[in-house]
MIRO-183687 format. One record per residue: residue number from 1; chain; x, y, z of N, C-alpha, C in turn. Coordinates in steps of 0.05 Angstrom, whole numbers. Layout:
# MIRO-183687
SITE  nr kette   n_c1   n_c2   n_c3  ca_c1  ca_c2  ca_c3   c_c1   c_c2   c_c3
SITE NUM     A      X      Y      Z      X      Y      Z      X      Y      Z
...
***
This chain:
# MIRO-183687
SITE  nr kette   n_c1   n_c2   n_c3  ca_c1  ca_c2  ca_c3   c_c1   c_c2   c_c3
SITE   1     A  -1360    723  -1379  -1360    753  -1394  -1317    742  -1388
SITE   2     A  -1299    755  -1401  -1273    758  -1412  -1263    766  -1376
SITE   3     A  -1246    763  -1379  -1237    771  -1344  -1209    791  -1351
SITE   4     A  -1206    798  -1380  -1187    824  -1377  -1203    848  -1397
SITE   5     A  -1194    870  -1394  -1197    896  -1417  -1182    908  -1415
SITE   6     A  -1183    920  -1443  -1169    940  -1454  -1171    968  -1444
SITE   7     A  -1152    982  -1431  -1153   1006  -1409  -1138   1029  -1423
SITE   8     A  -1133   1048  -1429  -1110   1069  -1430  -1107   1089  -1403
SITE   9     A  -1078   1076  -1390  -1071   1080  -1374  -1051   1105  -1359
SITE  10     A  -1055   1119  -1343  -1025   1142  -1340  -1011   1121  -1328
SITE  11     A   -993   1114  -1328   -967   1082  -1323   -951   1091  -1301
SITE  12     A   -945   1111  -1311   -917   1130  -1296   -917   1153  -1298
SITE  13     A   -902   1165  -1274   -893   1195  -1272   -884   1212  -1301
SITE  14     A   -888   1220  -1295   -882   1237  -1332   -898   1244  -1361
SITE  15     A   -888   1256  -1378   -912   1253  -1405   -924   1221  -1414
SITE  16     A   -939   1226  -1426   -948   1202  -1440   -965   1182  -1430
SITE  17     A   -980   1159  -1437   -998   1146  -1420   -990   1118  -1444
SITE  18     A  -1004   1094  -1426  -1006   1070  -1452  -1029   1054  -1442
SITE  19     A  -1036   1043  -1473  -1052   1024  -1472  -1046    990  -1448
SITE  20     A  -1066    985  -1441  -1047    958  -1416  -1073    938  -1424
SITE  21     A  -1071    908  -1419  -1089    900  -1411  -1090    889  -1379
SITE  22     A  -1124    901  -1367  -1129    897  -1340  -1144    881  -1337
SITE  23     A  -1140    871  -1298  -1166    859  -1304  -1190    878  -1290
SITE  24     A  -1216    861  -1299  -1247    879  -1303  -1240    883  -1278
SITE  25     A  -1257    911  -1272  -1261    914  -1240  -1276    898  -1226
SITE  26     A  -1271    896  -1193  -1289    872  -1184  -1313    904  -1168
SITE  27     A  -1333    893  -1166  -1350    910  -1157  -1359    908  -1127
SITE  28     A  -1357    935  -1106  -1369    924  -1086  -1397    935  -1085
SITE  29     A  -1423    929  -1061  -1443    916  -1059  -1463    939  -1074
SITE  30     A  -1449    967  -1071  -1457    988  -1079  -1450   1007  -1112
SITE  31     A  -1440    985  -1121  -1424    993  -1152  -1441    977  -1171
SITE  32     A  -1433    989  -1196  -1444    974  -1220  -1420    962  -1242
SITE  33     A  -1423    961  -1259  -1401    950  -1271  -1418    958  -1305
SITE  34     A  -1399    976  -1314  -1417    990  -1343  -1395    990  -1367
SITE  35     A  -1409    975  -1392  -1387    975  -1410  -1391    994  -1430
SITE  36     A  -1368   1008  -1431  -1366   1030  -1443  -1361   1032  -1469
SITE  37     A  -1392   1046  -1486  -1396   1046  -1511  -1375   1073  -1538
SITE  38     A  -1366   1091  -1519  -1345   1123  -1525  -1346   1127  -1494
SITE  39     A  -1325   1143  -1505  -1326   1163  -1480  -1308   1184  -1498
SITE  40     A  -1292   1209  -1476  -1287   1231  -1500  -1269   1244  -1481
SITE  41     A  -1247   1262  -1485  -1226   1263  -1473  -1229   1293  -1472
SITE  42     A  -1219   1297  -1442  -1224   1330  -1430  -1202   1346  -1418
SITE  43     A  -1199   1372  -1417  -1181   1383  -1415  -1167   1374  -1400
SITE  44     A  -1176   1362  -1380  -1161   1351  -1357  -1152   1325  -1354
SITE  45     A  -1150   1315  -1366  -1133   1283  -1392  -1117   1297  -1405
SITE  46     A  -1118   1321  -1410  -1097   1335  -1423  -1074   1338  -1415
SITE  47     A  -1082   1346  -1392  -1056   1356  -1362  -1056   1335  -1351
SITE  48     A  -1062   1311  -1351  -1051   1286  -1340  -1028   1284  -1361
SITE  49     A  -1033   1274  -1385  -1021   1263  -1411  -1005   1278  -1405
SITE  50     A  -1001   1307  -1400   -976   1324  -1413   -956   1321  -1384
SITE  51     A   -973   1317  -1370   -962   1312  -1332   -950   1346  -1339
SITE  52     A   -969   1370  -1326   -971   1397  -1311   -965   1396  -1289
SITE  53     A   -969   1422  -1266   -959   1416  -1243   -981   1404  -1232
SITE  54     A  -1000   1413  -1233  -1030   1403  -1227  -1021   1363  -1231
SITE  55     A  -1025   1357  -1251  -1018   1336  -1252   -997   1315  -1235
SITE  56     A   -979   1331  -1229   -949   1320  -1213   -959   1324  -1190
SITE  57     A   -983   1341  -1182   -986   1344  -1153  -1012   1332  -1138
SITE  58     A  -1027   1316  -1164  -1048   1296  -1159  -1053   1272  -1165
SITE  59     A  -1037   1266  -1176  -1042   1239  -1193  -1025   1221  -1181
SITE  60     A  -1030   1189  -1181  -1011   1173  -1171  -1022   1154  -1178
SITE  61     A   -999   1149  -1202  -1008   1121  -1218   -984   1104  -1211
SITE  62     A  -1007   1079  -1225  -1021   1070  -1242  -1048   1081  -1237
SITE  63     A  -1059   1100  -1261  -1091   1100  -1254  -1100   1107  -1288
SITE  64     A  -1127   1094  -1297  -1142   1090  -1313  -1156   1120  -1315
SITE  65     A  -1148   1128  -1337  -1157   1159  -1352  -1182   1155  -1351
SITE  66     A  -1196   1187  -1349  -1225   1182  -1366  -1244   1191  -1351
SITE  67     A  -1261   1204  -1352  -1294   1212  -1336  -1309   1217  -1348
SITE  68     A  -1312   1213  -1380  -1336   1221  -1393  -1340   1199  -1410
SITE  69     A  -1362   1186  -1411  -1371   1168  -1422  -1409   1167  -1423
SITE  70     A  -1409   1141  -1439  -1439   1130  -1447  -1425   1094  -1449
SITE  71     A  -1444   1081  -1434  -1446   1061  -1437  -1475   1043  -1427
SITE  72     A  -1476   1021  -1415  -1486    997  -1413  -1484    985  -1386
SITE  73     A  -1499    977  -1364  -1489    965  -1346  -1506    937  -1348
SITE  74     A  -1466    926  -1340  -1476    897  -1351  -1470    872  -1320
SITE  75     A  -1463    890  -1300  -1467    869  -1271  -1470    898  -1253
SITE  76     A  -1484    887  -1238  -1495    905  -1212  -1494    883  -1184
SITE  77     A  -1478    904  -1165  -1465    902  -1133  -1497    888  -1128
SITE  78     A  -1485    871  -1095  -1504    856  -1083  -1535    875  -1071
SITE  79     A  -1516    891  -1061  -1535    921  -1054  -1557    932  -1069
SITE  80     A  -1548    939  -1100  -1562    957  -1112  -1588    947  -1126
SITE  81     A  -1607    966  -1116  -1638    959  -1125  -1644    980  -1145
SITE  82     A  -1630    988  -1151  -1658   1019  -1171  -1649   1015  -1200
SITE  83     A  -1611    996  -1203  -1608    991  -1239  -1603    962  -1240
SITE  84     A  -1613    968  -1272  -1608    940  -1276  -1590    931  -1299
SITE  85     A  -1581    903  -1313  -1572    903  -1332  -1581    910  -1354
SITE  86     A  -1566    928  -1374  -1575    938  -1394  -1580    967  -1396
SITE  87     A  -1583    980  -1367  -1593   1001  -1366  -1570   1021  -1372
SITE  88     A  -1585   1044  -1401  -1568   1059  -1412  -1559   1090  -1394
SITE  89     A  -1529   1088  -1383  -1524   1105  -1369  -1502   1116  -1371
SITE  90     A  -1498   1145  -1356  -1470   1160  -1363  -1463   1157  -1337
SITE  91     A  -1444   1184  -1321  -1442   1178  -1290  -1431   1212  -1282
SITE  92     A  -1437   1217  -1266  -1418   1247  -1253  -1392   1228  -1240
SITE  93     A  -1372   1246  -1254  -1345   1234  -1243  -1334   1236  -1210
SITE  94     A  -1356   1254  -1194  -1351   1273  -1166  -1362   1248  -1155
SITE  95     A  -1334   1244  -1136  -1346   1216  -1116  -1337   1238  -1088
SITE  96     A  -1379   1255  -1087  -1369   1263  -1060  -1380   1246  -1031
SITE  97     A  -1364   1258  -1008  -1361   1245   -983  -1388   1241   -965
SITE  98     A  -1413   1264   -977  -1435   1251   -967  -1444   1264   -928
SITE  99     A  -1419   1277   -916  -1418   1284   -895  -1410   1313   -894
SITE 100     A  -1398   1322   -908  -1396   1350   -898  -1415   1367   -905
SITE 101     A  -1414   1400   -891  -1429   1416   -897  -1444   1423   -924
SITE 102     A  -1424   1425   -953  -1440   1419   -972  -1459   1395   -982
SITE 103     A  -1442   1378   -970  -1464   1350   -984  -1485   1354   -973
SITE 104     A  -1489   1361   -945  -1513   1362   -918  -1530   1382   -934
SITE 105     A  -1525   1406   -945  -1546   1432   -951  -1551   1428   -982
SITE 106     A  -1536   1404   -999  -1548   1401  -1022  -1531   1410  -1039
SITE 107     A  -1508   1415  -1035  -1483   1429  -1058  -1464   1412  -1060
SITE 108     A  -1471   1380  -1069  -1444   1364  -1069  -1415   1373  -1090
SITE 109     A  -1430   1391  -1107  -1409   1383  -1122  -1381   1409  -1118
SITE 110     A  -1394   1422  -1088  -1365   1437  -1075  -1369   1435  -1053
SITE 111     A  -1364   1399  -1055  -1354   1374  -1028  -1331   1384  -1019
SITE 112     A  -1321   1384  -1000  -1297   1385   -987  -1285   1364   -986
SITE 113     A  -1292   1338   -993  -1277   1322   -987  -1279   1303  -1015
SITE 114     A  -1279   1315  -1041  -1288   1291  -1052  -1257   1287  -1076
SITE 115     A  -1274   1259  -1088  -1248   1253  -1111  -1262   1247  -1134
SITE 116     A  -1245   1246  -1159  -1252   1247  -1178  -1249   1220  -1207
SITE 117     A  -1265   1208  -1211  -1260   1184  -1230  -1248   1182  -1256
SITE 118     A  -1223   1169  -1251  -1200   1185  -1271  -1178   1203  -1273
SITE 119     A  -1180   1208  -1244  -1162   1225  -1235  -1153   1218  -1207
SITE 120     A  -1173   1200  -1186  -1156   1192  -1166  -1168   1166  -1153
SITE 121     A  -1189   1156  -1177  -1182   1130  -1179  -1192   1124  -1204
SITE 122     A  -1198   1101  -1216  -1203   1084  -1247  -1217   1099  -1256
SITE 123     A  -1219   1107  -1282  -1236   1115  -1299  -1245   1103  -1316
SITE 124     A  -1260   1114  -1353  -1280   1107  -1361  -1259   1103  -1392
SITE 125     A  -1227   1106  -1385  -1216   1105  -1417  -1213   1068  -1417
SITE 126     A  -1222   1056  -1420  -1236   1027  -1414  -1254   1012  -1420
SITE 127     A  -1252    992  -1430  -1277    969  -1435  -1296    970  -1423
SITE 128     A  -1292    971  -1390  -1302    971  -1379  -1296    983  -1350
SITE 129     A  -1311    997  -1336  -1320   1027  -1306  -1337   1012  -1294
SITE 130     A  -1327   1009  -1265  -1336   1003  -1248  -1352   1037  -1240
SITE 131     A  -1369   1039  -1226  -1388   1061  -1220  -1405   1056  -1199
SITE 132     A  -1409   1072  -1179  -1420   1079  -1155  -1445   1082  -1164
SITE 133     A  -1468   1064  -1145  -1493   1075  -1163  -1504   1103  -1153
SITE 134     A  -1490   1114  -1140  -1498   1148  -1139  -1487   1158  -1151
SITE 135     A  -1468   1153  -1162  -1462   1175  -1185  -1466   1163  -1219
SITE 136     A  -1491   1146  -1220  -1501   1146  -1241  -1524   1157  -1252
SITE 137     A  -1526   1170  -1273  -1542   1179  -1288  -1563   1169  -1308
SITE 138     A  -1588   1163  -1314  -1598   1148  -1333  -1595   1167  -1363
SITE 139     A  -1593   1153  -1387  -1593   1165  -1402  -1619   1165  -1421
SITE 140     A  -1629   1186  -1437  -1656   1184  -1439  -1647   1174  -1471
SITE 141     A  -1666   1142  -1473  -1657   1137  -1500  -1660   1146  -1527
SITE 142     A  -1666   1174  -1529  -1664   1195  -1562  -1642   1206  -1562
SITE 143     A  -1631   1201  -1539  -1594   1212  -1544  -1572   1201  -1552
SITE 144     A  -1558   1200  -1572  -1542   1179  -1579  -1518   1182  -1567
SITE 145     A  -1501   1146  -1563  -1485   1160  -1545  -1462   1171  -1549
SITE 146     A  -1454   1174  -1572  -1435   1203  -1574  -1451   1222  -1560
SITE 147     A  -1467   1231  -1564  -1471   1260  -1548  -1476   1253  -1524
SITE 148     A  -1486   1227  -1515  -1496   1230  -1481  -1475   1224  -1464
SITE 149     A  -1452   1216  -1478  -1417   1213  -1464  -1409   1244  -1453
SITE 150     A  -1421   1253  -1465  -1412   1290  -1468  -1428   1306  -1447
SITE 151     A  -1444   1288  -1429  -1461   1305  -1417  -1451   1317  -1389
SITE 152     A  -1427   1304  -1385  -1416   1320  -1362  -1402   1339  -1376
SITE 153     A  -1381   1345  -1396  -1372   1378  -1398  -1393   1398  -1410
SITE 154     A  -1415   1382  -1419  -1435   1398  -1422  -1456   1418  -1398
SITE 155     A  -1454   1402  -1382  -1469   1403  -1358  -1446   1426  -1346
SITE 156     A  -1414   1430  -1347  -1401   1450  -1338  -1412   1476  -1346
SITE 157     A  -1415   1477  -1386  -1421   1494  -1389  -1457   1511  -1389
SITE 158     A  -1471   1486  -1371  -1501   1499  -1379  -1492   1505  -1342
SITE 159     A  -1491   1503  -1319  -1484   1513  -1296  -1469   1545  -1297
SITE 160     A  -1444   1539  -1321  -1434   1569  -1313  -1449   1582  -1335
SITE 161     A  -1461   1587  -1357  -1475   1600  -1371  -1500   1611  -1355
SITE 162     A  -1510   1587  -1343  -1536   1599  -1332  -1530   1609  -1302
SITE 163     A  -1510   1616  -1282  -1504   1624  -1268  -1519   1652  -1266
SITE 164     A  -1520   1673  -1289  -1539   1696  -1295  -1549   1693  -1307
SITE 165     A  -1578   1706  -1312  -1602   1711  -1329  -1583   1722  -1352
SITE 166     A  -1589   1702  -1369  -1576   1712  -1400  -1597   1714  -1416
SITE 167     A  -1630   1704  -1413  -1639   1715  -1429  -1650   1742  -1440
SITE 168     A  -1640   1746  -1465  -1640   1775  -1484  -1620   1799  -1472
SITE 169     A  -1598   1780  -1457  -1576   1798  -1447  -1547   1789  -1480
SITE 170     A  -1538   1808  -1466  -1509   1801  -1484  -1483   1786  -1474
SITE 171     A  -1476   1763  -1486  -1459   1756  -1465  -1429   1743  -1488
SITE 172     A  -1405   1736  -1479  -1380   1746  -1488  -1368   1725  -1471
SITE 173     A  -1363   1691  -1495  -1352   1677  -1480  -1319   1672  -1495
SITE 174     A  -1298   1674  -1474  -1272   1665  -1474  -1264   1643  -1477
SITE 175     A  -1254   1638  -1499  -1244   1615  -1494  -1258   1585  -1510
SITE 176     A  -1256   1583  -1532  -1273   1569  -1547  -1263   1549  -1553
SITE 177     A  -1251   1528  -1523  -1251   1498  -1530  -1278   1488  -1519
SITE 178     A  -1275   1461  -1523  -1307   1438  -1525  -1326   1465  -1502
SITE 179     A  -1313   1465  -1475  -1336   1472  -1455  -1345   1501  -1468
SITE 180     A  -1320   1510  -1481  -1341   1546  -1495  -1348   1549  -1504
SITE 181     A  -1347   1522  -1532  -1365   1515  -1553  -1386   1510  -1547
SITE 182     A  -1389   1490  -1524  -1424   1485  -1513  -1428   1504  -1504
SITE 183     A  -1419   1525  -1490  -1428   1544  -1471  -1437   1570  -1489
SITE 184     A  -1434   1565  -1515  -1440   1590  -1540  -1474   1580  -1535
SITE 185     A  -1466   1551  -1547  -1495   1535  -1562  -1518   1536  -1532
SITE 186     A  -1507   1541  -1510  -1530   1552  -1490  -1542   1570  -1488
SITE 187     A  -1522   1588  -1493  -1527   1613  -1496  -1553   1619  -1520
SITE 188     A  -1551   1611  -1536  -1564   1607  -1558  -1592   1601  -1554
SITE 189     A  -1595   1578  -1542  -1621   1573  -1544  -1636   1580  -1517
SITE 190     A  -1616   1592  -1495  -1633   1604  -1475  -1641   1626  -1483
SITE 191     A  -1629   1642  -1501  -1643   1670  -1514  -1622   1689  -1509
SITE 192     A  -1597   1679  -1505  -1587   1714  -1510  -1583   1719  -1541
SITE 193     A  -1575   1753  -1528  -1588   1772  -1551  -1566   1764  -1572
SITE 194     A  -1540   1767  -1563  -1518   1779  -1576  -1503   1758  -1556
SITE 195     A  -1480   1736  -1583  -1462   1724  -1568  -1431   1729  -1575
SITE 196     A  -1407   1738  -1564  -1381   1743  -1570  -1370   1727  -1578
SITE 197     A  -1353   1710  -1585  -1333   1690  -1581  -1307   1697  -1590
SITE 198     A  -1299   1696  -1569  -1263   1693  -1565  -1239   1682  -1571
SITE 199     A  -1225   1676  -1593  -1204   1649  -1582  -1181   1665  -1603
SITE 200     A  -1159   1650  -1601  -1152   1652  -1615  -1128   1636  -1645
SITE 201     A  -1159   1612  -1650  -1149   1592  -1660  -1176   1590  -1682
SITE 202     A  -1177   1594  -1705  -1201   1607  -1721  -1226   1581  -1732
SITE 203     A  -1199   1562  -1730  -1221   1533  -1722  -1237   1530  -1705
SITE 204     A  -1236   1543  -1682  -1252   1546  -1667  -1266   1557  -1663
SITE 205     A  -1260   1588  -1674  -1285   1607  -1674  -1306   1593  -1701
SITE 206     A  -1294   1591  -1725  -1308   1570  -1740  -1334   1553  -1727
SITE 207     A  -1331   1543  -1711  -1343   1524  -1690  -1358   1539  -1676
SITE 208     A  -1354   1561  -1671  -1369   1581  -1659  -1392   1590  -1662
SITE 209     A  -1384   1601  -1698  -1403   1610  -1713  -1433   1590  -1714
SITE 210     A  -1416   1570  -1725  -1447   1542  -1725  -1455   1536  -1698
SITE 211     A  -1447   1545  -1680  -1458   1534  -1654  -1477   1560  -1647
SITE 212     A  -1477   1586  -1660  -1490   1594  -1653  -1485   1634  -1653
SITE 213     A  -1454   1632  -1646  -1449   1666  -1640  -1453   1685  -1657
SITE 214     A  -1458   1709  -1657  -1459   1732  -1668  -1443   1748  -1683
SITE 215     A  -1413   1740  -1670  -1395   1756  -1670  -1363   1738  -1662
SITE 216     A  -1349   1734  -1678  -1321   1718  -1672  -1299   1739  -1666
SITE 217     A  -1288   1742  -1649  -1267   1752  -1652  -1231   1745  -1641
SITE 218     A  -1219   1740  -1659  -1195   1728  -1653  -1165   1756  -1653
SITE 219     A  -1167   1752  -1615  -1151   1764  -1613  -1123   1786  -1619
SITE 220     A  -1110   1766  -1638  -1093   1768  -1659  -1096   1782  -1676
SITE 221     A  -1115   1783  -1679  -1135   1800  -1700  -1137   1827  -1692
SITE 222     A  -1155   1827  -1672  -1169   1855  -1666  -1167   1852  -1638
SITE 223     A  -1173   1877  -1621  -1178   1877  -1602  -1205   1865  -1589
SITE 224     A  -1202   1850  -1574  -1240   1843  -1574  -1250   1865  -1553
SITE 225     A  -1238   1879  -1535  -1255   1906  -1518  -1268   1925  -1538
SITE 226     A  -1249   1940  -1563  -1245   1959  -1571  -1279   1941  -1591
SITE 227     A  -1279   1921  -1601  -1301   1909  -1615  -1314   1902  -1603
SITE 228     A  -1321   1893  -1575  -1342   1892  -1556  -1362   1913  -1557
SITE 229     A  -1342   1938  -1543  -1354   1970  -1538  -1363   1972  -1568
SITE 230     A  -1343   1974  -1590  -1356   1983  -1616  -1388   1979  -1625
SITE 231     A  -1387   1952  -1615  -1413   1934  -1628  -1439   1940  -1606
SITE 232     A  -1432   1944  -1589  -1445   1954  -1560  -1463   1974  -1556
SITE 233     A  -1448   1998  -1574  -1450   2028  -1565  -1441   2028  -1541
SITE 234     A  -1420   2026  -1532  -1400   2035  -1510  -1414   2012  -1489
SITE 235     A  -1429   2005  -1488  -1439   1993  -1465  -1428   1972  -1451
SITE 236     A  -1412   1947  -1466  -1394   1916  -1459  -1427   1906  -1461
SITE 237     A  -1421   1877  -1444  -1435   1854  -1441  -1448   1859  -1411
SITE 238     A  -1464   1849  -1413  -1481   1833  -1390  -1472   1808  -1375
SITE 239     A  -1455   1793  -1383  -1452   1773  -1374  -1429   1761  -1386
SITE 240     A  -1401   1753  -1379  -1379   1748  -1392  -1372   1712  -1379
SITE 241     A  -1371   1692  -1397  -1360   1660  -1394  -1337   1654  -1395
SITE 242     A  -1321   1662  -1382  -1293   1659  -1372  -1277   1623  -1376
SITE 243     A  -1273   1608  -1404  -1270   1583  -1403  -1243   1581  -1418
SITE 244     A  -1227   1599  -1415  -1191   1595  -1425  -1174   1592  -1400
SITE 245     A  -1185   1603  -1377  -1154   1602  -1356  -1133   1621  -1364
SITE 246     A  -1138   1637  -1384  -1121   1659  -1402  -1116   1674  -1382
SITE 247     A  -1094   1688  -1375  -1096   1719  -1360  -1106   1738  -1382
SITE 248     A  -1096   1739  -1398  -1109   1763  -1421  -1138   1765  -1421
SITE 249     A  -1152   1741  -1421  -1174   1741  -1421  -1197   1750  -1408
SITE 250     A  -1179   1737  -1380  -1202   1749  -1360  -1197   1786  -1365
SITE 251     A  -1185   1795  -1362  -1174   1823  -1366  -1186   1827  -1391
SITE 252     A  -1191   1825  -1407  -1217   1832  -1427  -1244   1835  -1419
SITE 253     A  -1244   1805  -1397  -1276   1802  -1399  -1284   1824  -1369
SITE 254     A  -1260   1846  -1356  -1270   1853  -1333  -1267   1880  -1353
SITE 255     A  -1255   1890  -1372  -1256   1906  -1376  -1286   1911  -1398
SITE 256     A  -1296   1896  -1407  -1319   1896  -1434  -1343   1892  -1417
SITE 257     A  -1351   1886  -1393  -1371   1876  -1376  -1381   1910  -1365
SITE 258     A  -1410   1896  -1364  -1418   1931  -1365  -1428   1933  -1335
SITE 259     A  -1425   1950  -1322  -1430   1962  -1291  -1450   1943  -1284
SITE 260     A  -1442   1923  -1254  -1466   1905  -1256  -1464   1880  -1264
SITE 261     A  -1438   1875  -1286  -1447   1859  -1293  -1434   1832  -1278
SITE 262     A  -1435   1801  -1290  -1436   1780  -1279  -1407   1772  -1297
SITE 263     A  -1382   1760  -1285  -1368   1737  -1302  -1368   1712  -1285
SITE 264     A  -1371   1693  -1304  -1370   1664  -1297  -1343   1654  -1306
SITE 265     A  -1332   1637  -1284  -1307   1637  -1289  -1305   1600  -1280
SITE 266     A  -1296   1598  -1309  -1290   1564  -1311  -1263   1558  -1317
SITE 267     A  -1257   1563  -1337  -1215   1563  -1342  -1209   1566  -1321
SITE 268     A  -1183   1553  -1318  -1170   1550  -1294  -1143   1552  -1308
SITE 269     A  -1130   1582  -1287  -1110   1590  -1301  -1093   1565  -1285
SITE 270     A  -1059   1571  -1296  -1041   1555  -1294  -1024   1573  -1273
SITE 271     A  -1032   1598  -1261  -1011   1616  -1252  -1031   1635  -1242
SITE 272     A  -1019   1642  -1221  -1034   1672  -1201  -1042   1688  -1212
SITE 273     A  -1055   1708  -1218  -1075   1733  -1234  -1069   1745  -1212
SITE 274     A  -1064   1771  -1220  -1071   1798  -1201  -1091   1816  -1218
SITE 275     A  -1119   1824  -1208  -1137   1841  -1213  -1138   1868  -1200
SITE 276     A  -1143   1885  -1213  -1145   1911  -1203  -1182   1909  -1196
SITE 277     A  -1182   1902  -1165  -1211   1890  -1161  -1218   1923  -1150
SITE 278     A  -1206   1950  -1152  -1215   1974  -1142  -1226   1972  -1163
SITE 279     A  -1223   1975  -1188  -1230   1989  -1215  -1250   1975  -1228
SITE 280     A  -1243   1945  -1229  -1250   1931  -1259  -1264   1904  -1241
SITE 281     A  -1280   1901  -1212  -1288   1895  -1205  -1315   1905  -1173
SITE 282     A  -1298   1925  -1159  -1305   1934  -1144  -1334   1955  -1153
SITE 283     A  -1310   1985  -1159  -1329   2002  -1170  -1348   2000  -1194
SITE 284     A  -1349   1971  -1203  -1367   1964  -1217  -1391   1953  -1219
SITE 285     A  -1381   1939  -1187  -1403   1920  -1173  -1413   1905  -1198
SITE 286     A  -1389   1888  -1200  -1388   1871  -1221  -1388   1843  -1195
SITE 287     A  -1399   1824  -1210  -1402   1788  -1195  -1389   1773  -1198
SITE 288     A  -1368   1762  -1183  -1349   1729  -1206  -1364   1717  -1187
SITE 289     A  -1365   1697  -1203  -1375   1668  -1202  -1360   1645  -1207
SITE 290     A  -1339   1629  -1188  -1332   1611  -1184  -1352   1587  -1198
SITE 291     A  -1335   1575  -1220  -1356   1554  -1218  -1346   1519  -1234
SITE 292     A  -1351   1511  -1220  -1334   1468  -1212  -1353   1459  -1209
SITE 293     A  -1355   1439  -1237  -1372   1413  -1251  -1387   1416  -1244
SITE 294     A  -1418   1406  -1238  -1445   1403  -1242  -1453   1404  -1216
SITE 295     A  -1477   1417  -1214  -1495   1423  -1191  -1513   1389  -1189
SITE 296     A  -1506   1375  -1165  -1517   1344  -1181  -1542   1343  -1154
SITE 297     A  -1560   1336  -1163  -1564   1329  -1198  -1579   1348  -1218
SITE 298     A  -1579   1371  -1205  -1590   1390  -1217  -1582   1392  -1244
SITE 299     A  -1563   1400  -1248  -1556   1413  -1273  -1563   1389  -1289
SITE 300     A  -1552   1362  -1284  -1556   1340  -1301  -1588   1347  -1326
SITE 301     A  -1609   1351  -1296  -1633   1348  -1308  -1644   1363  -1335
SITE 302     A  -1624   1398  -1330  -1628   1421  -1349  -1617   1405  -1365
SITE 303     A  -1582   1387  -1368  -1570   1388  -1384  -1586   1360  -1411
SITE 304     A  -1600   1351  -1394  -1613   1331  -1403  -1637   1335  -1423
SITE 305     A  -1649   1353  -1410  -1675   1364  -1424  -1662   1390  -1440
SITE 306     A  -1642   1402  -1446  -1630   1420  -1467  -1622   1398  -1492
SITE 307     A  -1606   1376  -1486  -1597   1355  -1511  -1616   1341  -1523
SITE 308     A  -1651   1342  -1499  -1659   1322  -1520  -1679   1341  -1534
SITE 309     A  -1684   1363  -1532  -1698   1385  -1544  -1687   1405  -1566
SITE 310     A  -1666   1420  -1547  -1671   1449  -1573  -1634   1442  -1579
SITE 311     A  -1610   1435  -1556  -1592   1445  -1563  -1579   1418  -1574
SITE 312     A  -1570   1433  -1606  -1548   1411  -1618  -1527   1408  -1609
SITE 313     A  -1511   1398  -1605  -1478   1403  -1604  -1460   1387  -1622
SITE 314     A  -1469   1375  -1651  -1460   1354  -1667  -1436   1366  -1675
SITE 315     A  -1440   1394  -1678  -1410   1417  -1692  -1383   1404  -1670
SITE 316     A  -1392   1407  -1653  -1366   1412  -1628  -1354   1382  -1635
SITE 317     A  -1362   1356  -1645  -1361   1332  -1639  -1336   1343  -1674
SITE 318     A  -1317   1327  -1666  -1288   1333  -1705  -1283   1314  -1705
SITE 319     A  -1274   1295  -1686  -1261   1275  -1679  -1274   1248  -1675
SITE 320     A  -1270   1224  -1682  -1288   1200  -1668  -1263   1178  -1683
SITE 321     A  -1249   1167  -1660  -1237   1150  -1662  -1228   1129  -1639
SITE 322     A  -1207   1102  -1655  -1210   1084  -1631  -1190   1090  -1611
SITE 323     A  -1197   1076  -1585  -1181   1086  -1559  -1152   1077  -1568
SITE 324     A  -1138   1061  -1590  -1112   1050  -1586  -1110   1078  -1606
SITE 325     A  -1110   1092  -1609  -1104   1121  -1632  -1102   1146  -1611
SITE 326     A  -1096   1138  -1584  -1100   1158  -1560  -1078   1186  -1576
SITE 327     A  -1054   1175  -1584  -1034   1192  -1585  -1031   1212  -1605
SITE 328     A  -1047   1205  -1625  -1059   1222  -1656  -1086   1243  -1636
SITE 329     A  -1097   1229  -1620  -1120   1242  -1601  -1115   1271  -1594
SITE 330     A  -1091   1263  -1577  -1078   1281  -1552  -1057   1303  -1574
SITE 331     A  -1051   1290  -1599  -1022   1316  -1615  -1051   1327  -1622
SITE 332     A  -1074   1325  -1636  -1085   1341  -1648  -1099   1363  -1633
SITE 333     A  -1109   1350  -1601  -1123   1369  -1582  -1100   1389  -1580
SITE 334     A  -1080   1377  -1579  -1052   1406  -1576  -1046   1426  -1592
SITE 335     A  -1055   1420  -1611  -1049   1431  -1637  -1080   1455  -1642
SITE 336     A  -1097   1451  -1620  -1120   1472  -1632  -1145   1460  -1651
SITE 337     A  -1128   1442  -1663  -1151   1447  -1689  -1167   1422  -1691
SITE 338     A  -1197   1433  -1667  -1212   1401  -1658  -1220   1420  -1644
SITE 339     A  -1252   1402  -1639  -1264   1408  -1623  -1265   1391  -1601
SITE 340     A  -1282   1368  -1603  -1284   1337  -1574  -1278   1323  -1595
SITE 341     A  -1267   1313  -1586  -1251   1280  -1594  -1266   1261  -1574
SITE 342     A  -1280   1238  -1593  -1292   1220  -1585  -1284   1191  -1576
SITE 343     A  -1274   1176  -1562  -1261   1152  -1566  -1268   1125  -1557
SITE 344     A  -1266   1108  -1583  -1286   1079  -1575  -1272   1056  -1559
SITE 345     A  -1276   1044  -1551  -1257   1028  -1533  -1262   1009  -1546
***
């Protein structure tokens, strides 16, 4: 095996990143080395690339970016027993401590002392990535690599969308970035009655229609609250899945959700948001559910079964590019004229 690998690195403080040659990672006893087939850009990667406030407070360059991938194991650590060279795998990007209250009660996805591959340590925008064996997930051979590398973000959508019973219910998804588009698809295959997709970019709303939304609404053209109430006989929706992190979208959801309804919050605002808790939450009996990551590994089982059998996410994959084209990829993402972009190292 070669000694060097190509990697996309957050090489310094400030906007941007660089392709660099790095040493192929050395393994600890419980690590495996995965040769990456393909990887995908996440909103987190965009934050790091742009160097927003969150990235500046969290990232310590240099670090290899990326946390969504599929690949094959090419080497295993000395203590690894249940994984073998050639295994077709992806990874859970959260490295949990295993010792806190949350970890010990089966809720490692909200571990109080976790780190993230591609954020706090080197990730998978590279030819090879080192993965702790406890973070590996075996991929069903029926799932192609460009789909398999998306089980992390699809899992986010699965956890958010299934945080309430949606079968036969009216659902509104606010924010049709990739995870919002996945949420539309999940809601459709799990039996939602009507799905309202809200976004300010028509390109994304067109994909939402392909993923199964029954009504798309652009707030720059129509008032989402008025449109949804009109289309539901004034009742509103049972479930809101908020994926944008946009303050106005959250208020649309609060005004649109039924009394006793449920709002799943996954989008990350860049500023503090004030809510009318008395009238929009408490008096309405609304449940607000904070969603982070995926339940390890319960959500992975659900996600894999959906992708293998009934959930088709190919419409969301709009671009496939070489790793060296990362600048073009991030430019396209910032334009909003895309779904999910796959990179090939």
